[in-house]
C-alpha beads as a LAMMPS data file, in Angstrom:
LAMMPS data file: protein, C-alpha beads

132 atoms
131 bonds

1 atom types
1 bond types

-500.0 500.0 xlo xhi
-500.0 500.0 ylo yhi
-500.0 500.0 zlo zhi

Masses

1 110.0

Atoms # bond

1 1 1 -157.334 274.011 -121.031
2 1 1 -160.953 273.658 -120.450
3 1 1 -162.523 271.012 -118.499
4 1 1 -164.038 269.532 -121.510
5 1 1 -160.720 269.272 -123.294
6 1 1 -159.182 267.561 -120.212
7 1 1 -162.010 264.960 -120.294
8 1 1 -161.466 264.395 -123.938
9 1 1 -157.714 263.986 -123.520
10 1 1 -158.275 261.483 -120.617
11 1 1 -160.896 259.629 -122.581
12 1 1 -158.547 259.342 -125.607
13 1 1 -155.638 258.299 -123.414
14 1 1 -157.761 255.726 -121.475
15 1 1 -159.056 254.240 -124.806
16 1 1 -155.363 253.947 -126.168
17 1 1 -154.241 252.322 -122.981
18 1 1 -157.051 249.834 -122.974
19 1 1 -156.175 248.921 -126.673
20 1 1 -152.658 248.376 -125.883
21 1 1 -153.430 246.318 -122.732
22 1 1 -155.843 244.153 -125.046
23 1 1 -153.128 243.793 -127.757
24 1 1 -150.564 242.714 -125.237
25 1 1 -153.067 240.108 -123.653
26 1 1 -153.934 238.878 -127.026
27 1 1 -150.362 238.528 -128.147
28 1 1 -149.457 236.750 -124.829
29 1 1 -152.298 234.358 -125.246
30 1 1 -151.333 233.643 -128.702
31 1 1 -147.688 232.984 -127.913
32 1 1 -148.564 230.453 -125.298
33 1 1 -150.876 228.697 -127.626
34 1 1 -148.094 228.577 -130.258
35 1 1 -145.805 227.179 -127.497
36 1 1 -148.211 224.169 -127.251
37 1 1 -147.509 221.726 -129.846
38 1 1 -150.017 218.801 -130.355
39 1 1 -148.252 215.467 -130.533
40 1 1 -150.663 213.188 -132.242
41 1 1 -149.975 209.422 -132.332
42 1 1 -151.466 206.568 -134.323
43 1 1 -152.133 203.439 -132.259
44 1 1 -152.489 200.389 -134.500
45 1 1 -153.974 197.043 -133.227
46 1 1 -151.769 195.040 -135.498
47 1 1 -153.557 191.827 -135.087
48 1 1 -154.012 189.470 -132.212
49 1 1 -157.167 188.468 -130.689
50 1 1 -158.287 191.426 -128.526
51 1 1 -159.557 194.940 -129.035
52 1 1 -157.827 197.922 -127.421
53 1 1 -160.603 199.386 -125.072
54 1 1 -158.669 202.127 -123.538
55 1 1 -155.613 204.402 -124.256
56 1 1 -153.951 206.660 -121.945
57 1 1 -151.004 208.942 -122.496
58 1 1 -149.236 210.759 -119.692
59 1 1 -146.058 212.644 -119.309
60 1 1 -143.354 210.295 -117.918
61 1 1 -143.172 212.293 -114.564
62 1 1 -146.983 211.890 -114.095
63 1 1 -147.574 208.310 -114.983
64 1 1 -149.438 207.599 -111.754
65 1 1 -152.254 210.121 -112.841
66 1 1 -153.083 208.845 -116.304
67 1 1 -155.880 211.217 -116.990
68 1 1 -158.820 210.414 -119.381
69 1 1 -159.374 207.554 -121.618
70 1 1 -158.451 208.926 -125.074
71 1 1 -160.882 206.347 -126.889
72 1 1 -163.896 206.152 -124.658
73 1 1 -166.348 206.098 -127.318
74 1 1 -165.117 203.019 -129.221
75 1 1 -162.615 200.056 -129.391
76 1 1 -159.775 199.502 -131.658
77 1 1 -160.323 196.108 -133.169
78 1 1 -157.534 193.936 -134.709
79 1 1 -156.500 195.442 -137.999
80 1 1 -157.730 198.820 -136.981
81 1 1 -155.889 202.168 -135.818
82 1 1 -156.754 205.301 -134.255
83 1 1 -155.246 208.622 -133.794
84 1 1 -155.035 210.032 -130.409
85 1 1 -153.535 213.352 -128.807
86 1 1 -152.392 213.618 -125.274
87 1 1 -154.384 216.202 -123.414
88 1 1 -151.486 217.291 -121.221
89 1 1 -148.976 220.296 -122.274
90 1 1 -145.999 220.125 -120.106
91 1 1 -143.561 221.221 -122.607
92 1 1 -141.845 217.888 -123.222
93 1 1 -141.723 214.967 -125.518
94 1 1 -141.365 211.885 -123.308
95 1 1 -144.752 210.107 -122.479
96 1 1 -145.876 206.765 -120.965
97 1 1 -148.589 204.942 -122.867
98 1 1 -151.040 202.518 -121.446
99 1 1 -153.083 200.299 -123.567
100 1 1 -156.028 198.241 -122.044
101 1 1 -157.370 195.422 -124.004
102 1 1 -160.996 193.955 -123.717
103 1 1 -159.495 190.828 -122.020
104 1 1 -158.341 193.102 -119.248
105 1 1 -154.743 192.838 -120.234
106 1 1 -152.707 196.205 -119.596
107 1 1 -149.629 197.051 -121.657
108 1 1 -147.491 199.920 -120.364
109 1 1 -144.909 201.403 -122.879
110 1 1 -142.710 203.724 -121.087
111 1 1 -140.689 206.687 -122.166
112 1 1 -142.007 207.176 -125.635
113 1 1 -140.651 210.406 -127.320
114 1 1 -143.777 211.652 -129.154
115 1 1 -141.624 214.282 -130.894
116 1 1 -140.114 211.447 -132.925
117 1 1 -142.602 208.696 -132.658
118 1 1 -145.841 208.951 -134.573
119 1 1 -147.082 205.373 -134.563
120 1 1 -147.183 202.691 -131.910
121 1 1 -148.195 199.176 -133.324
122 1 1 -149.094 196.402 -131.102
123 1 1 -150.330 192.908 -131.428
124 1 1 -151.317 192.743 -127.687
125 1 1 -147.974 190.952 -126.770
126 1 1 -145.326 193.011 -128.125
127 1 1 -145.117 196.543 -129.703
128 1 1 -143.222 198.752 -132.187
129 1 1 -142.535 202.481 -132.182
130 1 1 -142.327 203.953 -135.557
131 1 1 -141.548 207.644 -136.975
132 1 1 -143.938 208.987 -139.268

Bonds

1 1 1 2
2 1 2 3
3 1 3 4
4 1 4 5
5 1 5 6
6 1 6 7
7 1 7 8
8 1 8 9
9 1 9 10
10 1 10 11
11 1 11 12
12 1 12 13
13 1 13 14
14 1 14 15
15 1 15 16
16 1 16 17
17 1 17 18
18 1 18 19
19 1 19 20
20 1 20 21
21 1 21 22
22 1 22 23
23 1 23 24
24 1 24 25
25 1 25 26
26 1 26 27
27 1 27 28
28 1 28 29
29 1 29 30
30 1 30 31
31 1 31 32
32 1 32 33
33 1 33 34
34 1 34 35
35 1 35 36
36 1 36 37
37 1 37 38
38 1 38 39
39 1 39 40
40 1 40 41
41 1 41 42
42 1 42 43
43 1 43 44
44 1 44 45
45 1 45 46
46 1 46 47
47 1 47 48
48 1 48 49
49 1 49 50
50 1 50 51
51 1 51 52
52 1 52 53
53 1 53 54
54 1 54 55
55 1 55 56
56 1 56 57
57 1 57 58
58 1 58 59
59 1 59 60
60 1 60 61
61 1 61 62
62 1 62 63
63 1 63 64
64 1 64 65
65 1 65 66
66 1 66 67
67 1 67 68
68 1 68 69
69 1 69 70
70 1 70 71
71 1 71 72
72 1 72 73
73 1 73 74
74 1 74 75
75 1 75 76
76 1 76 77
77 1 77 78
78 1 78 79
79 1 79 80
80 1 80 81
81 1 81 82
82 1 82 83
83 1 83 84
84 1 84 85
85 1 85 86
86 1 86 87
87 1 87 88
88 1 88 89
89 1 89 90
90 1 90 91
91 1 91 92
92 1 92 93
93 1 93 94
94 1 94 95
95 1 95 96
96 1 96 97
97 1 97 98
98 1 98 99
99 1 99 100
100 1 100 101
101 1 101 102
102 1 102 103
103 1 103 104
104 1 104 105
105 1 105 106
106 1 106 107
107 1 107 108
108 1 108 109
109 1 109 110
110 1 110 111
111 1 111 112
112 1 112 113
113 1 113 114
114 1 114 115
115 1 115 116
116 1 116 117
117 1 117 118
118 1 118 119
119 1 119 120
120 1 120 121
121 1 121 122
122 1 122 123
123 1 123 124
124 1 124 125
125 1 125 126
126 1 126 127
127 1 127 128
128 1 128 129
129 1 129 130
130 1 130 131
131 1 131 132
């Protein structure tokens, strides 16, 4: 076999190997993206006197590190609701929720199964968890 034929064979094999590696990496990234399931939850300010200023949702095991405020741009006033999605993917359903009201009151709701619960309603003193 001539040197040119060897170079062509090598180039074709290298191109095929690169395509297979790219396809495998793309499939792997797609599979891991499919594994992450967003768990949106509606938070309803069901009356009371005060707006919800901040909402934090964290996996039960990580409640000491709440992460970002999920509604930093606006407040949820009495009679309003908002949809939030936890920003953490840990492969579980159980989260703690921290609601901070504009009077400074903080309400922690522990061990909420966001695979089953789709709405949290509160009047600032008590709360209800509801499937959607």
